[in-house]
N, C-alpha and C positions, 0 to 999 in steps of 0.2 A: 503493501499499499504505500509506504514512505518512498519508494522507487518511483512509482506511477505518478506521485505528486511532483517529485524534481523532474521527473522526465518532461510531464506536462507543461510546468513553470518554464523549462528550459526552452521547449518546443514553443511557447507563448512569446519569450523574450526574443528568441530568435526571428519569428514572426513580426513582432512589431518592429525590428531592428531594419528589416529587409523591406517593411511599408513604406519606411520614411525615404526609402532610396527611389521609390516611384514618385516623388514632388515635380511638378510641373513647374519649368519657371515661370513667375511671374513680372511679365514685364509691362510697362505702359504702353498699352496699343493704342491704337487711333491714328490720328492725321498728326503728324509732326509739322509745324510751322517754323520754316528756318527766318521768317522774314523778322524784321525789327517791330517792336510793340508799337511803335509812334506810325506806321504806316497805315495803320488801321484797318478796317474790313470792309470800307464801302460806307454807304448811307446806312444808318441805323438809327432807329427810335430811340437809343440809350446813347446816344454819342451826346457828348457834351457841349452847350452852344459856346461858341468862339473858341472852338480847338479846329484846328484844319488838318485834316489827315495828310501824314507826310512831312508833316513842319516837326523838327526835333525841338526846337524851340518851344515852338507851342506847348507841345507835349509836355515838355518839364516842367512848362510856366503853370499849365493845368495840374500836374502833380503835386506843386507846390502851395497853389491855394486850395486844393482838396485836403493836404495834410495841415494847413494851417485852420482852415474854416469848418470843414467838412468834419474832420475825423479828432480834432482836439476838445476834447471835452471842457479844457480849462476855459477856452472864448466861447463855448456854447453856455457853460455856467453862469461867466461874466455878462454875456449878453442878456438874460432873461431877467 
């Protein structure tokens, strides 16, 4: 009986070890975009007014404005 338990536990351990070998690689599938983010995606309803697609300076300015006024909780609380 003792031999049967040891043998079963050993078989289970080998099965679990070999089961881990069947793992598939988990890559980031989908479309890869190699273009710069400031080039835009064309006309979109979500495009910020005042931003011109393809203009890097305009893109950087919009990011600065968004960081200062849209995502800065201190400026939000102070203005209320």
